[in-house]
C-alpha positions in Angstrom: 0.0 0.0 0.0 1.3 3.5 -0.9 2.5 5.6 2.0 0.6 8.8 2.8 2.1 12.0 4.2 -0.3 14.6 5.4 -2.9 13.4 2.9 -0.4 13.2 0.0 0.0 9.8 -1.4 3.5 8.9 -2.3 3.7 7.5 -5.9 7.5 7.2 -6.7 10.8 8.6 -5.6 12.2 11.3 -8.1 15.6 11.7 -6.4 17.6 11.1 -3.3 20.3 13.3 -1.7 22.0 14.2 1.7 19.0 16.6 2.3 16.3 13.9 1.9 14.2 12.2 -0.8 11.9 13.9 -3.2 8.8 12.0 -4.1 6.1 12.3 -6.7 2.9 12.7 -4.7 -0.7 13.3 -5.2 -3.5 14.2 -2.8 -6.7 12.5 -3.8 -9.7 14.8 -4.6 -11.5 16.5 -7.5 -8.2 18.0 -8.8 -5.4 15.5 -8.0 -2.6 17.5 -9.2 0.9 15.7 -9.0 3.5 17.5 -6.8 7.0 17.0 -5.5 7.3 16.2 -1.9 10.6 16.4 -0.2 11.0 14.6 3.1 14.0 13.4 5.3 14.7 9.8 5.8 13.0 7.7 8.5 16.0 7.7 10.6 16.9 11.3 10.1 18.2 13.1 13.2 17.6 16.6 14.5 20.1 18.2 12.2 18.6 16.9 9.0 15.1 18.0 10.2 16.4 21.5 11.0 18.1 21.7 7.7 14.8 20.9 5.9 13.0 23.4 8.1 15.6 26.1 7.1 15.2 25.2 3.5 11.5 25.8 3.8 12.1 29.2 5.3 14.6 30.1 2.7 12.2 29.2 -0.2 9.3 30.9 1.4 11.3 34.2 1.4 12.0 33.9 -2.3 9.4 34.7 -5.1 11.5 34.6 -8.2 9.8 32.8 -11.2 12.8 30.7 -11.8 13.1 29.4 -8.2 11.1 26.3 -7.2 8.4 27.5 -4.9 7.1 25.9 -1.6 3.3 25.3 -1.9 3.0 24.2 1.8 5.0 22.7 4.7 3.2 19.8 6.2 3.8 17.6 9.3 5.9 14.5 8.8 6.7 13.3 12.3 9.2 13.6 13.8 9.9 16.5 11.3 8.2 18.2 8.2 7.8 17.8 4.5 8.0 20.4 1.7 5.4 20.2 -0.9 6.5 21.9 -4.3 5.2 22.1 -7.8 6.3 19.0 -9.8 9.0 20.0 -12.3 7.8 17.7 -15.0 10.5 18.4 -17.5 13.3 16.7 -15.6 16.6 18.2 -14.8 19.6 19.6 -16.6 21.5 16.5 -15.4 18.9 14.3 -17.2 19.3 16.5 -20.3 23.1 16.5 -20.4 23.2 12.8 -19.9 20.9 12.3 -22.7 22.3 14.8 -25.3 25.8 15.3 -24.1 26.0 19.1 -24.7 23.8 22.0 -25.5 24.2 24.8 -28.1 25.6 28.1 -27.0 22.1 29.6 -27.4 20.5 26.8 -25.4 23.0 27.1 -22.7 22.3 30.9 -22.4 18.6 30.4 -22.5 18.8 27.9 -19.7 21.5 29.4 -17.4 20.8 33.1 -17.8 17.4 32.7 -15.9 19.1 30.6 -13.3 21.8 33.4 -12.8 18.9 35.8 -12.4 17.3 33.5 -9.7 20.6 33.4 -7.9 20.8 37.2 -8.0 17.3 37.4 -6.4 18.6 35.1 -3.7 21.8 37.1 -3.1 19.8 40.4 -2.8 18.2 38.7 0.3 21.5 37.7 1.6 21.1 34.0 0.6 23.9 31.9 -1.0 22.6 28.7 -2.7 25.8 26.7 -2.2 25.2 23.7 -4.3 24.6 25.0 -7.9 24.9 21.9 -10.3 23.0 20.3 -13.2 20.9 18.2 -10.9 19.5 21.2 -9.2 18.3 22.9 -12.4 15.0 21.6 -13.0 12.5 22.2 -16.0 8.9 22.8 -16.1 6.8 21.0 -18.7 7.1 24.0 -20.9 10.9 23.7 -20.6 11.4 26.8 -18.4 14.5 26.3 -16.0 14.0 26.4 -12.3 16.6 26.4 -9.4 15.9 24.0 -6.9 17.4 22.5 -3.6 18.4 25.2 -1.3 19.1 22.6 1.3 22.7 23.8 2.1 22.0 27.5 1.4 23.4 29.8 4.0 23.4 33.5 4.7 26.3 35.5 3.3 29.2 35.9 5.9 32.4 34.2 7.0 32.6 30.7 7.5 32.9 29.3 11.1 36.3 28.0 11.9 36.7 24.3 11.3 32.9 24.0 9.9 32.6 21.5 7.1 32.0 23.1 3.6 28.8 21.7 2.1 28.5 21.3 -1.6 29.4 18.9 -4.5 33.0 18.4 -5.5 33.6 19.6 -9.0 31.2 22.4 -8.6 32.2 23.8 -5.2 34.1 27.1 -5.2 37.6 26.2 -4.0 37.8 29.7 -2.3 35.0 28.8 0.0 37.5 26.8 2.2 39.5 29.9 3.2 37.4 33.0 2.3 34.0 34.5 3.4 31.0 33.1 1.5 29.4 35.5 -1.0 27.6 35.6 -4.3 30.7 35.0 -6.2 30.8 31.3 -4.9 27.4 30.7 -6.7 28.9 32.6 -9.8 31.7 30.0 -9.8 29.4 26.9 -9.5 27.2 28.3 -12.4 30.3 28.9 -14.5 31.2 25.2 -14.0 27.7 24.2 -15.0 28.0 26.4 -18.2 31.2 24.9 -19.0 29.9 21.5 -18.6 26.8 22.2 -20.7 29.1 23.5 -23.6 31.9 21.0 -23.4 30.0 17.8 -22.3 32.1 17.5 -19.1 32.9 19.7 -16.1 36.3 21.5 -16.1 37.4 19.6 -12.9 36.2 16.0 -13.3 37.5 12.6 -11.9 37.6 11.3 -8.4 36.5 13.7 -5.6 40.0 14.4 -4.3 41.4 14.8 -7.8 38.5 17.3 -8.8 39.2 19.2 -5.6 42.9 19.4 -6.0 42.5 20.4 -9.8 40.0 23.1 -8.8 42.3 24.5 -6.1 45.0 24.8 -8.7 42.7 26.2 -11.4 44.2 23.7 -13.8 41.8 22.8 -16.7 41.5 22.5 -20.4 40.4 25.9 -21.8 36.7 25.8 -23.2 37.7 26.7 -26.6 40.2 23.8 -26.8 37.3 21.4 -26.1 34.6 22.6 -28.3 34.2 25.5 -30.8 32.0 28.0 -29.1 31.8 32.0 -29.6 34.8 33.6 -28.1 32.8 36.1 -26.0 30.9 33.3 -24.5 33.9 31.3 -23.7 35.4 34.4 -22.1 32.4 34.7 -19.8 32.6 31.2 -18.7 36.3 31.1 -18.1 36.1 34.3 -16.0 33.2 32.7 -14.0 35.3 29.8 -13.1 38.4 31.8 -12.2 39.9 30.5 -9.0 40.3 34.1 -7.9 36.9 35.4 -6.8 37.8 39.1 -7.7 38.5 38.0 -11.3 34.9 36.7 -11.7 31.8 38.6 -12.6 30.9 40.6 -9.5 27.4 39.3 -9.2 25.0 36.8 -10.7 23.1 39.6 -12.3 26.3 40.6 -14.0 26.9 37.0 -15.1 23.3 36.8 -16.5 23.8 39.9 -18.5 27.2 38.8 -19.9 25.7 35.4 -20.9 23.0 37.1 -22.9 25.4 39.6 -24.5 27.8 36.9 -25.6 25.4 35.1 -28.0 23.3 36.2 -30.9 19.8 36.8 -29.6 18.2 34.9 -32.4 20.0 31.7 -31.1 18.8 32.0 -27.6 16.2 29.3 -27.3 15.5 26.6 -24.9 16.4 23.0 -25.6 13.9 21.2 -27.9 13.8 18.1 -25.8 13.3 17.8 -22.0 13.5 14.4 -20.4 10.4 13.0 -18.7 10.1 12.5 -14.9 10.0 9.3 -13.1 10.1 7.1 -16.2 6.6 8.3 -17.3 6.9 8.7 -21.1 3.6 10.7 -21.2 5.2 13.5 -19.1 7.6 14.4 -21.9 7.1 17.8 -23.6 8.5 19.2 -26.7 9.6 23.0 -25.9 10.4 24.4 -29.4 8.8 27.6 -28.9 9.5 28.5 -25.2 12.1 30.7 -23.7 13.5 34.1 -24.8 12.3 34.8 -28.3 14.0 37.7 -30.2 12.0 40.1 -32.2 14.0 41.2 -35.2 13.3 42.3 -38.7 15.7 39.8 -40.4 14.6 36.8 -38.4 11.0 37.0 -37.0 10.2 34.2 -34.5 8.4 31.1 -35.6 4.7 31.7 -36.1 5.0 35.5 -36.5 3.3 35.5 -39.9 0.2 33.9 -38.3 0.3 36.5 -35.6 0.7 39.3 -38.0 -2.5 38.1 -39.9 -4.5 37.9 -36.7 -3.2 41.6 -35.9 -4.2 42.6 -39.3 -7.6 41.2 -38.9 -8.0 42.8 -35.4 -7.0 46.2 -37.1 -9.6 45.9 -39.8 -12.2 44.9 -37.2 -11.4 47.7 -35.1 -11.6 50.2 -38.0 -15.1 49.0 -38.8 -16.1 49.6 -35.2 -14.8 53.0 -35.2 -16.6 53.7 -38.5 -19.9 52.6 -37.1 -19.3 54.6 -33.9 -18.3 57.8 -36.1 -21.5 57.4 -38.2 -23.6 57.2 -35.1 -22.1 60.1 -33.3 -19.8 62.9 -34.6 -19.1 64.0 -31.1 -17.7 60.6 -30.3 -15.1 61.0 -33.1 -14.1 64.4 -31.9 -13.6 62.9 -28.4 -11.8 60.0 -29.9 -9.4 62.2 -31.8 -8.8 64.5 -28.9 -8.0 61.4 -26.7 -5.5 60.0 -29.2 -3.8 63.4 -29.6 -3.5 63.6 -25.8 -2.2 59.9 -25.6 0.4 60.5 -28.4 1.7 63.5 -26.7 2.5 61.4 -23.5 4.4 58.8 -25.6 8.3 59.1 -25.1 
């Protein structure tokens, strides 16, 4: 029999980590929407429970559209469980495992919004601390979401002797001997960008080897692994510089630099997003989502149809105006006066 937590029936595990297990769950009722429910293990101690409570508090303080939201916090004795929207499009980890790499435009379309989500957290004094492909999720429409603030902490100096939480290969090497700040997340997102473009992170291999390589800043330059626009490679290399002061000064700056390094016409979300929980019916095609440029040379797909609709609307609007004008000349005068006043207010 399926286990039930606060009325939510657990259907299948979606992922496990040090902070707990995320389940696909559903609350029976007229609208039985699938959700993601995060809970700590049955034998979890007070520290794990406190960490989950802290994650709930952090997420409740964030309202960015590219941060996974908390729908509610429910009792799950001896602790609590977090109920979140189900990111039905899988994770960036799934996508990279399936495809290997992303195009430069896809990389920007996925990671620039994540950088903006990090900037929102940083403005509230919160450092994510574990930015990696598994923690970048996708909605069914293919929009990226930053998840798992389980090791998030407030900006400030590290406590002497305190362990540094995070994932080897993505963890800022400076965090072991310098105050934690926004540049730590900038570094981690830079590593994710490198991996998305190159097909592997700059510092790979066993944990000890990856940590040592990151400490030394020794890696193969991105342009030696794959042909990418030079401006984009420069942004990524700056983000993963072992010296924090050499990186973009904020996640917002990183987002702007990423967007400025690629032709806007190429910035589209990946066309395929992996399904969640092995359920093929959850797969979605996301060809038309994400930032869509508006240029005269390359109009977005479907623009001709939109233009026809706008033209029809304009003709219909003109007909209505003609009828009103015939019915009341005064109305026309008032309408012209209104338009002249409105035009004068336009910049």
